[in-house]
Structure formats: C-alpha cells, structure tokens
C-alpha positions, 0 to 999 in steps of 0.5 A, spaced: 779 713 360 781 714 353 780 709 347 787 706 345 789 705 339 796 701 340 796 694 338 799 688 344 800 681 343 796 678 348 795 671 351 788 667 351 786 664 357 779 661 356 773 661 352 767 662 356 760 664 352 760 670 348 768 671 347 775 669 349 779 671 356 786 673 356 791 675 360 793 683 359 798 685 364 796 680 370 789 683 369 783 679 366 780 682 360 773 680 355 774 679 348 767 679 345 766 674 340 764 678 335 771 683 335 775 677 335 775 677 327 773 681 322 767 676 320 764 672 326 766 665 329 762 662 333 767 656 334 773 660 338 777 654 341 782 655 336 784 661 340 785 659 346 792 659 349 795 663 343 798 669 343 794 675 339 793 682 338 789 686 340 787 693 342 784 696 348 776 698 347 774 700 354 777 701 361 772 700 367 777 702 373 771 701 378 769 695 376 776 692 373 773 692 367 777 691 361 774 690 353 779 688 347 778 687 339 782 684 335 778 685 330 781 693 330 787 690 332 788 687 323 785 693 321 791 697 324 796 692 321 792 692 315 792 699 315 799 700 316 801 694 311 798 699 306 802 705 308 808 701 307 806 699 300 803 706 299 810 709 298 812 704 293 808 707 289 808 713 284 804 718 280 806 715 273 808 708 274 805 703 270 804 697 274 800 690 273 795 687 277 789 683 277 782 685 277 780 684 284 773 687 285 767 690 279 762 696 281 758 699 275 762 706 276 769 701 275 774 696 278 778 695 283 784 692 281 789 688 286 796 691 286 799 686 290 796 688 297 793 694 296 787 696 291 787 702 286 780 704 283 780 703 275 774 708 274 770 706 267 772 713 264 779 710 264 777 702 262 778 704 254 778 710 249 773 707 246 765 709 251 764 703 255 757 702 258 759 697 263 766 694 266 764 687 264 763 688 257 772 689 257 774 685 265 772 680 269 774 678 276 781 675 276 783 677 270 790 680 269 791 687 267 796 693 266 794 700 269 798 707 270 797 710 277 794 717 275 793 720 283 795 718 289 792 720 296 795 717 301 792 720 307 786 716 304 789 710 302 787 711 295 790 710 288 786 712 282 788 708 276 788 709 268 788 703 263 787 707 257 794 712 258 797 704 257 794 704 249 795 708 244 790 714 242 786 713 237 787 720 235 794 718 234 792 714 228 786 720 226 790 723 220 791 717 216 783 715 218 779 721 217 781 727 212 778 735 212 772 734 207 769 727 207 764 725 208 762 719 214 757 716 219 756 716 226 753 716 232 750 722 236 753 720 243 752 727 247 747 733 247 749 740 249 746 746 248 751 749 244 751 742 238 752 735 239 758 730 239 758 725 234 762 719 235 765 718 228 770 711 230 771 709 237 774 714 242 773 720 236 768 724 238 768 731 234 763 736 235 757 739 231 755 746 232 748 748 234 749 752 226 751 746 223 746 742 224 740 744 219 739 749 214 733 751 218 734 755 225 736 750 230 734 753 238 736 747 241 740 740 239 734 736 242 729 738 238 732 735 231 738 730 234 737 724 240 743 720 243 743 713 240 742 716 232 746 715 227 747 721 222 752 723 216 757 728 218 762 733 213 769 734 217 771 742 217 777 741 220 781 736 225 786 738 230 789 731 233 794 735 237 788 737 241 783 731 240 779 736 237 774 735 230 769 740 228 763 736 224 757 739 219 751 735 219 748 741 215 754 740 210 754 733 209 746 732 206 747 736 200 753 731 198 750 725 199 743 727 196 747 729 190 751 723 189 744 719 191 740 723 186 744 724 180 740 728 174 736 725 170 739 723 163 736 728 158 731 724 153 734 723 145 732 730 141 725 727 137 722 729 131 717 734 133 710 731 133 704 735 129 697 735 132 695 729 129 701 725 131 704 725 124 712 727 124 712 734 119 717 730 116 712 726 114 706 731 112 711 734 109 714 729 104 706 727 103 705 734 100 712 735 096 710 727 093 704 731 091 706 737 088 711 733 084 705 728 082 702 734 079 
C-alpha cells in the first residue's frame, strides 16, 4: 500500500526485542527502535502504555504487518510548527535571535523555534574571515530578514542592515585628492580593489596602477599588500571610490625627498687653493709698496 504521511496517535502495548508493539485500529503494529526517536535509544520501557504520535511507513496486508515511525511523525510536527512560525516573519523585519550553530560560511540564528542563516558576507560591513571573529554560540544578535523561502523553510538574515554603513561617514573621513594607505583586497583584470578603511573599498583601475603599462594587475600587486593611493573620486551614495597608486607615488616621494638645500655661495677658488681676493690682494699690496 502507498506510504501515508498522516500522523496518528497510538498506544504502546509492550516493548520487545528491537522495538515496540502498538495497537493500530485493533491491529498489532511494530515500531522499530531505530524509528522511535531522532536519536537511537536502547531503553524503550518508558514508552509502554503511553500514547505517542506515529506515521505508518509500511503495510503488508497479506502478512497483516504494519510498520510505524515516531521519528517521522516528530519531523512532520516540526515542519508544521516551522511553517506556522514562518508566517510570523516578513522580509525587512528586524528580529532578535540567538547564535545556535557555527559553520565556515556563516552562523545559524535561532529566531524562536525556527533557524535563519546569517551568511558570513552579511555579518559585518568589514571583511570577515571567520564567523568566530564576531560571535560565539549562545550570543544574542539582532538581524534583519533579507529573504524567505517558505516552501523550503529557509530564512536569510543580515546583521549589516542593523548597523550604520561606513559609507555614511566617508565624506567626513576622506576627500578627493587625499593620499592614504590601504590594503589590496581583490584583483580583477581591470584593476585592484583597495580597502582604505574597514568596510570601505575603492577601485584602482589598471591604468592607475603604474606609470609603466600594466597588462595584468596580478603582475605587480598581490592581496594583502599595503599601498599608498590617491583618492580621485568619492561617490558615497553609490558606495564607490576611484583611486590611483600611480598618482600617489610622486606626491609621497616629493614630500619625503625634498630638494637638497642649496650650498652657500663661496668665493671662487683659484687653482692653487687660494681665493682670487687673496691673490689680487697680494698683487695690489706689492704695487703700492713699489
């Protein structure tokens, strides 16, 4: 017969080797120990004479054999509860939760019976290498719901939207023409992205890397490298900044290498090492002596 997904409540009659025996509409049914709970339990005596939710997973009519699963019934109940809980959430909602699980790509946040994924890219405006840099399991956290897939029971979260963007203050911090230090974060065929402050990256176009012709930015730059850049343009509303390494170099060098001080004007020396004044002075003195 076809597998049914209806949840029934049945009474457990006894515990036997390998599982439990239950009464289903006056028929004896078997509940294997592996399907009693989410985790295997060897002691099943606590279930005897209890009424529990189950799903019929197999029916063999000629043999009058019925197989039950409490584990599946619990999963269905969880799914139903999750579906009800999901109806309480909407995209854009700011909600409070607790960090429940950590993964290399982000953390799962318990929103009160339903988990949402806070991807590592949505944890902070600054670049984050590992979730452990910011949170630990059990930490309370405020997040915004970015996306929802009710059919799949998935919620995507962001912690960035609840914090002020660093670009909102960029006009106070930086100005066009400034020469600042930054870190090369990413390389592309058309240039390099340089982080000049936490969460603020600008593009150095390939034509602005060097006075010499650069075919590939990776030939002269590498991620993690510290460079001086000149700010050419700032567009805070677009979260965009145009930078130049090429134009920063002369400015920095000029400030460090000031022109050498001019030597004081000396009296011209004669080949002998004596000054002309001294030589002619002697001649004049001799002339007057005569």
